[in-house]
BAGUVO-138843 format. One record per residue (C-alpha): residue in one letter; x, y, z. Coordinates in pm, whole numbers, padded with zeros to 5 digits, always signed. Layout:
N
AXYZ
...
//
This chain:
411
M-00769-00094+04368
K-00901-00217+04035
Q-00980+00071+03800
E-01347+00095+03704
R-01396+00092+03329
I-01610+00365+03178
Y-01674+00201+02842
P-01940-00049+02739
S-01798-00391+02665
V-01828-00702+02453
Q-01735-01058+02544
I-01576-01277+02280
T-01519-01644+02205
K-01210-01839+02302
K-01099-01832+01939
G-01131-01454+01932
E-00943-01428+02260
V-00654-01635+02126
S-00633-01415+01817
L-00642-01095+02019
R-00384-01214+02271
S-00155-01310+01981
G-00163-00947+01871
H-00419-00936+01590
P-00636-00628+01652
W-00964-00734+01488
V-01271-00879+01657
Y-01522-01021+01412
E-01900-01012+01446
A-01920-01390+01487
E-01674-01381+01778
I-01893-01165+02002
T-02097-01366+02253
A-02238-01095+02481
V-02270-00717+02509
Q-02271-00519+02832
K-02415-00165+02858
A-02555-00206+02507
D-02759+00112+02544
L-02433+00311+02558
I-02294+00167+02234
T-02299+00380+01920
D-02115+00309+01599
G-01762+00445+01616
C-01752+00456+01996
L-01488+00290+02213
V-01571-00043+02376
D-01374-00277+02598
V-01320-00632+02479
L-01346-00900+02749
S-01275-01270+02761
S-01545-01523+02848
K-01420-01489+03208
N-01457-01111+03199
R-01084-01046+03178
Y-00981-00728+02998
L-00827-00788+02655
G-00830-00445+02492
T-01024-00138+02382
G-01124-00046+02029
Y-01369+00113+01790
Y-01708-00055+01756
N-01909-00058+01434
S-02226-00260+01380
H-02204-00204+01002
S-01876-00392+00970
K-01795-00763+00989
I-01488-00644+01177
R-01704-00546+01473
V-01424-00405+01691
R-01086-00266+01583
V-00866-00273+01891
I-00632+00022+01941
S-00492-00053+02287
T-00445-00341+02529
N-00328-00116+02812
T-00586-00056+03085
N-00408+00267+03184
D-00457+00435+02846
T-00692+00731+02836
F-00801+00807+02485
D-00760+01181+02489
E-00578+01421+02259
A-00245+01346+02427
F-00289+00973+02355
Y-00344+01026+01982
R-00075+01289+01952
R+00172+01050+02115
R+00079+00780+01862
L+00121+01025+01572
Q+00459+01138+01707
H+00578+00775+01728
A+00478+00719+01365
W+00664+01032+01251
D+00976+00947+01454
Y+00978+00597+01303
R+00964+00735+00946
K+01248+00976+01012
T+01457+00686+01139
V+01391+00432+00863
M+01348+00667+00565
G+01618+00924+00633
E+01641+01175+00348
D+01345+01005+00177
V+01105+01111+00452
S+00967+01392+00234
C+00799+01131+00013
C+00674+00833+00210
R+00380+00672+00391
L+00341+00837+00730
I+00055+00623+00863
F+00003+00260+00760
G-00321+00163+00929
E-00297-00119+01182
A+00083-00121+01161
D+00079+00221+01328
H-00222+00144+01551
F-00452+00367+01348
P-00689+00106+01202
G-00817+00188+00856
L-00610+00507+00816
T-00357+00575+00542
V-00154+00895+00523
D+00091+00945+00237
R+00326+01239+00214
F+00399+01381-00128
N+00648+01652-00050
D+00435+01936+00094
I+00096+01762+00061
L-00049+01493+00287
V-00305+01259+00127
T-00529+01057+00355
Q-00768+00767+00312
T-00998+00674+00600
L-01162+00331+00593
S-01285+00290+00951
L-01564+00481+01123
G-01374+00515+01450
I-01097+00707+01276
E-01346+00904+01065
Q-01511+01039+01379
R-01173+01149+01519
K-01009+01298+01211
D-01087+01651+01329
L-00846+01578+01613
L-00595+01361+01425
F-00531+01558+01108
P-00457+01898+01266
A-00238+01724+01526
L-00033+01550+01256
Y-00002+01875+01063
Q+00121+02049+01379
I+00374+01775+01460
L+00528+01804+01115
R+00531+02184+01120
E+00697+02186+01462
D+00970+01964+01316
G+01039+02212+01037
Q+00842+02033+00765
E+00662+02247+00510
I+00306+02119+00459
R+00063+02312+00238
G-00246+02100+00288
I-00418+01771+00364
Y-00625+01607+00090
E-00878+01331+00162
R-00911+01047-00093
N-01222+00881+00043
D-01364+00792-00299
V-01359+00417-00231
A-01660+00186-00216
I-01531-00001+00089
R-01630+00299+00303
K-01993+00201+00248
L-01927-00124+00435
E-01840+00090+00738
G-02152+00305+00697
M-01964+00604+00554
E-02013+00811+00241
E-01759+00843-00037
G-01595+01173-00126
K-01273+01363-00173
G-01140+01711-00115
F-00909+01921+00099
F-00945+01889+00475
P-00992+02236+00629
L-00701+02347+00848
D-00744+02663+01053
G-00540+02948+00913
V-00407+02742+00621
P-00520+02850+00271
T-00654+02573+00048
P-00405+02488-00229
E-00527+02580-00576
S-00390+02269-00751
T-00431+01896-00686
V-00109+01813-00868
T+00228+01825-00697
E+00581+01715-00784
I+00789+01458-00599
C+01140+01322-00641
E+01208+00953-00576
N+01543+00784-00642
G+01645+01097-00834
V+01344+01070-01067
R+01085+01349-01068
Y+00713+01279-01103
A+00395+01478-01125
V+00147+01334-00876
D-00224+01391-00938
F-00348+01317-00586
E-00709+01397-00678
N-00747+01154-00969
G-00451+00914-00951
Q-00489+00558-00828
K-00514+00510-00450
T-00361+00828-00305
G-00193+00930-00633
F+00132+00733-00638
F+00254+00393-00518
L+00525+00455-00259
D+00575+00095-00145
Q+00800+00000-00440
K+01046+00287-00383
Y+01352+00076-00307
N+01245-00212-00531
R+01262+00032-00823
K+01615+00121-00720
A+01709-00248-00698
A+01555-00320-01039
A+01739-00026-01193
R+02077-00175-01100
L+02023-00446-01363
A+01917-00205-01638
P+02238-00047-01778
G+02285-00144-02142
R+01968-00357-02154
R+01650-00347-02357
V+01374-00327-02098
L+01003-00401-02122
D+00811-00250-01831
C+00462-00399-01808
F+00176-00232-01617
T+00387+00085-01608
H+00121+00313-01452
T+00310+00643-01404
G+00624+00492-01559
S+00811+00453-01232
F+01003+00129-01300
A+01061+00232-01661
L+01198+00574-01563
N+01431+00424-01303
A+01563+00181-01564
A+01610+00456-01824
K+01786+00684-01576
A+02017+00396-01480
G+02139+00367-01840
A+01918+00116-02020
E+01974+00102-02394
H+01598+00132-02447
V+01286+00105-02232
C+00936+00027-02359
A+00666+00118-02106
V+00327-00051-02145
D-00010+00008-01984
I-00372-00062-02079
S-00474+00287-01963
A-00431+00571-02211
D-00416+00820-01924
A-00139+00619-01756
V+00061+00612-02078
K+00023+00989-02117
M+00137+01043-01758
A+00438+00814-01809
E+00532+01004-02125
S+00499+01333-01941
N+00722+01208-01660
A+00981+01094-01915
R+00992+01445-02063
R+01007+01591-01712
N+01329+01395-01656
G+01475+01434-02004
L+01457+01058-02062
E+01225+01041-02362
G+01517+00980-02600
N+01567+00617-02501
M+01205+00536-02413
S+00892+00435-02602
F+00536+00399-02477
R+00262+00162-02575
E-00105+00140-02485
A-00185-00231-02473
N-00327-00516-02268
V-00021-00698-02132
F-00200-01035-02151
D-00241-00983-02526
L+00090-00810-02586
L+00331-01066-02440
P+00234-01350-02675
Q+00220-01103-02964
L+00577-00985-02897
A+00704-01340-02945
H+00628-01295-03318
E+00698-00924-03352
P+01019-00819-03533
G+01255-00617-03317
A+01102-00722-02986
N+01435-00837-02850
F+01400-00751-02482
D+01651-00892-02237
Y+01489-00752-01922
I+01116-00765-01839
I+00950-00600-01541
L+00607-00722-01426
D+00437-00491-01174
P+00067-00577-01212
P-00218-00445-01000
A-00359-00678-00737
F-00527-00959-00931
T-00713-01066-00617
K-00865-00875-00328
S-01033-01172-00162
R-00965-01537-00083
Q-01245-01640-00318
T-01057-01520-00628
V-00705-01643-00544
D-00724-01937-00788
S-00814-01719-01086
A-00554-01462-00980
T-00290-01735-00968
R-00372-01827-01326
G-00333-01462-01425
Y+00003-01428-01251
K+00124-01750-01407
E+00022-01647-01757
I+00215-01321-01759
N+00520-01473-01591
L+00521-01774-01824
R+00494-01547-02129
A+00773-01325-02000
M+01004-01620-01931
K+00944-01754-02282
L+01007-01412-02434
L+01338-01356-02259
P+01665-01498-02396
R+01870-01727-02174
G+02063-01499-01943
G+01791-01235-01952
Y+01645-01078-01640
L+01299-01076-01484
A+01153-00854-01212
T+00816-00978-01091
C+00586-00903-00800
S+00243-00929-00640
C+00083-00662-00421
S-00203-00875-00286
H-00169-01016+00066
F-00418-01289-00031
M-00154-01411-00277
T+00080-01550-00014
E+00453-01571-00063
A+00439-01952-00067
R+00168-01952-00333
F+00345-01686-00541
C+00670-01883-00534
E+00492-02205-00630
M+00334-02022-00923
L+00678-01902-01037
R+00820-02255-01014
S+00531-02386-01223
A+00573-02110-01482
A+00947-02175-01508
F+00886-02549-01551
D+00634-02490-01829
A+00868-02239-01997
N+01154-02492-01971
V+01381-02244-01795
S+01549-02214-01457
L+01529-01911-01229
R+01847-01782-01067
Q+01733-01564-00779
I+01913-01232-00739
E+01700-01072-00470
A+01376-01129-00278
R+01230-00808-00144
Q+00919-00665+00023
Q+00757-00326+00066
A+00958-00024+00178
P+00997+00021+00556
D+00753+00313+00567
H+00495+00034+00517
P+00603-00167+00826
I+00507-00530+00865
L+00360-00649+01192
W+00432-01021+01219
N+00112-01080+01413
V-00099-00896+01151
P-00050-01082+00821
E-00257-00825+00631
T+00034-00580+00666
N+00264-00821+00477
Y+00144-00797+00121
L+00418-00711-00131
K+00634-00984-00284
F+00911-00872-00521
Y+01170-01093-00694
L+01462-01032-00927
F+01574-01331-01135
Q+01809-01421-01411
V+01642-01663-01651
V+01884-01944-01739
//
């Protein structure tokens, strides 16, 4: 006997159906053609998604404030969306991280949104602190269930967790009809930590992480193994680390035995944090720090005495967060890469990346070819890498595939 569905439903276009059947979990406003039991629909509630022929396609969170009208969380008609369902999903995410991260599981991304079937939710672990960011209303309304369950799963597995901190100070929440804010999530029987700074160790390098005021959730975990790969080229070299932020690439290079590392960032606070992390690791002796705009600095270094770098690392922020600005972002990426290629001697090394999924791999590679042509150099590829596996890529959700990272020798 066919199971009677208890949720209101929406019908979608053929285009939307094709997308959903291919595995992409978003249903856009323009794809909805009809609504059934509309009086039962409230923002954040669960709705079934049906084809034009009333065939079940999936169930997800509805939000009239968002252009992504439904975020599908299941395509299984037998799923019941109770506490056991969510706990099972959380357990799967934790088991996956233990498998792919091994001893690095104490400092990694535990939940990566759609890739873990928790749309709009990020959870980063910084040793004994979990930092969350919630960007969908459906998850926001269920965090009182999700966060204590995740805390309990980790505790039951012997993991020491002192608290959960919410970093919801992002404007995109307004598009989902939510307010901005940040602070510790209350856990029954767990005292609120007094400090919003903790220490982590990544690749043998120790960092102070300000998870209240740092960018995103406080530290960028996705480049963990790219930093290790970049460090392998550093021994004996003079390294220029551009857009250093907390100094992560620079510190990995210095620890690996670079002759000297100059870390550059436009933010005075970032430079101070990088300097502090260098002292924390006893690496300040072969490092220098510079507050500067990289776009201005690279051409300036071409005429500056003593600027004889033979290894340049470019780890810029996302120059584009929409399709409308990809062209201008491409020009920005090309400028810094062109300048770096011109600055390097033949035989020097270049690490370069983009963290915007709108900047596709094909477009990024074409930009690098164009920059190399204009710089009159050739690029000898050493490695092509992506984000760490705690940020898993779903092949049917291109938004999860965002980080491009290349190591080259410039010849």
